C-alpha positions as CSV (number, residue, x, y, z in Angstrom):
1,M,258.0,-83.5,198.2
2,K,255.4,-85.1,195.9
3,K,253.8,-81.2,196.1
4,T,256.6,-79.7,194.8
5,L,256.8,-82.5,192.2
6,L,253.4,-81.6,191.4
7,F,254.0,-77.9,191.5
8,I,256.7,-78.5,188.8
9,A,254.8,-80.5,186.6
10,L,252.2,-77.8,186.3
11,V,254.5,-75.2,185.4
12,F,256.0,-76.9,182.7
13,G,252.4,-77.9,181.4
14,A,251.4,-74.4,181.7
15,A,254.5,-73.2,180.0
16,N,254.1,-75.9,177.1
17,L,250.4,-74.8,176.6
18,T,251.7,-71.0,176.1
19,Y,254.0,-72.2,173.7
20,A,251.5,-74.2,172.1
21,Q,249.4,-71.0,171.6
22,Q,251.9,-68.8,170.5
23,V,253.1,-71.1,167.7
24,H,249.3,-71.5,166.6
25,K,248.5,-67.4,166.4
26,A,251.9,-67.4,164.3
27,A,250.5,-69.7,161.8
28,I,247.4,-67.7,161.6
29,V,249.1,-64.9,160.9
30,Q,251.3,-66.2,158.1
31,N,248.1,-67.3,156.9
32,D,246.4,-64.3,156.9
33,K,249.4,-62.6,155.1
34,N,248.7,-65.1,151.9
35,A,245.2,-64.8,152.0
36,Q,245.8,-61.0,151.6
37,M,248.1,-61.1,148.8
38,T,247.0,-60.5,145.2
39,P,247.6,-63.0,142.4
40,D,250.6,-61.2,141.1
41,Q,252.0,-61.1,144.6
42,R,251.5,-64.7,145.5
43,I,253.0,-65.6,142.0
44,S,256.0,-63.6,142.5
45,K,256.7,-65.0,146.1
46,Q,256.6,-68.6,144.2
47,V,259.0,-67.6,141.7
48,E,261.2,-66.2,144.4
49,K,261.6,-69.7,146.2
50,M,261.7,-71.5,142.9
51,T,264.6,-69.4,142.0
52,R,266.3,-69.9,145.6
53,A,266.0,-73.7,145.0
54,L,266.4,-74.0,141.5
55,S,268.9,-71.1,140.4
56,L,266.5,-69.8,137.7
57,T,267.8,-67.5,135.0
58,E,266.2,-64.0,134.5
59,Q,264.0,-65.5,131.5
60,Q,263.5,-68.6,133.0
61,Q,262.0,-66.5,135.7
62,T,259.8,-64.7,133.3
63,S,258.7,-67.3,131.4
64,I,257.5,-69.1,134.3
65,K,255.8,-66.0,135.6
66,Q,253.8,-65.7,132.4
67,I,252.8,-69.7,132.7
68,M,251.6,-69.3,136.0
69,K,249.5,-66.1,135.4
70,S,247.8,-67.5,132.5
71,G,247.1,-70.8,134.3
72,Y,245.8,-69.4,137.6
73,Q,243.7,-67.2,135.1
74,S,242.1,-70.3,133.7
75,L,242.3,-72.0,136.9
76,E,240.1,-69.4,138.7
77,P,236.5,-70.3,137.1
78,A,237.2,-74.0,137.9
79,R,238.0,-73.3,141.6
80,E,234.5,-71.2,141.6
81,A,232.6,-74.1,140.1
82,K,234.5,-76.3,142.4
83,D,235.1,-78.6,139.4
84,H,238.6,-80.4,141.1
85,A,238.7,-82.8,138.0
86,K,239.3,-79.6,135.9
87,A,241.2,-77.6,138.3
88,N,243.8,-80.8,138.9
89,Q,244.2,-80.9,134.8
90,I,245.0,-77.3,135.0
91,K,247.3,-77.6,137.6
92,K,248.9,-80.6,136.1
93,N,249.6,-78.4,133.0
94,I,250.9,-75.6,134.6
95,E,253.5,-78.1,136.4
96,Q,254.4,-79.5,132.5
97,Q,254.7,-76.0,131.0
98,V,257.0,-74.8,133.9
99,A,259.0,-78.0,133.7
100,A,259.5,-77.6,129.8
101,V,261.1,-74.2,130.7
102,L,263.5,-75.7,133.3
103,T,267.3,-77.8,132.5
104,P,267.3,-81.1,132.8
105,V,269.1,-80.5,136.6
106,Q,266.4,-78.0,137.4
107,K,263.8,-80.1,136.5
108,A,265.0,-83.3,139.0
109,K,265.0,-80.6,141.6
110,F,261.8,-79.2,140.7
111,D,259.9,-83.1,140.8
112,K,261.2,-83.5,143.8
113,M,259.7,-80.0,145.3
114,M,256.4,-81.1,143.7
115,A,256.3,-84.5,145.1
116,S,257.5,-83.3,148.6
117,K,254.5,-80.4,148.1
118,K,252.0,-83.4,147.0
119,S,252.7,-85.6,149.9
120,K,252.6,-82.7,152.4
121,G,249.3,-82.0,150.9
122,N,248.3,-85.6,151.3
123,S,249.3,-85.8,154.5
124,M,247.2,-82.6,155.4
125,M,244.0,-83.9,153.9
126,E,244.5,-87.2,155.6
127,T,244.6,-85.3,159.1
128,N,241.6,-83.4,158.6
């Protein structure tokens, strides 16, 4: 009886490890896809997500793409110089410009999205 229980525990343990490895590999593949995207592709992907979440109009999508494109162009030198304060200021500026394009209802949803994103980022920093 003890051997049977031990065998079952080992089988479940092995299955759990196999599943964990598959999930980890899937996360690595997803990160590789993001790393291979061009800046324009990343911006388009972000705007698509925002369009689904906020129901953006065509005009809003165009404006936000332009804001992000110019913002990220100014953000790149700060990232390369590892100037975190300047990079954070540029990101805040981008957020403010995007928020200015949105309706009050969309802005409320956007603020929630950004708060959620920042809290996820902070929790990731704490675990590392």
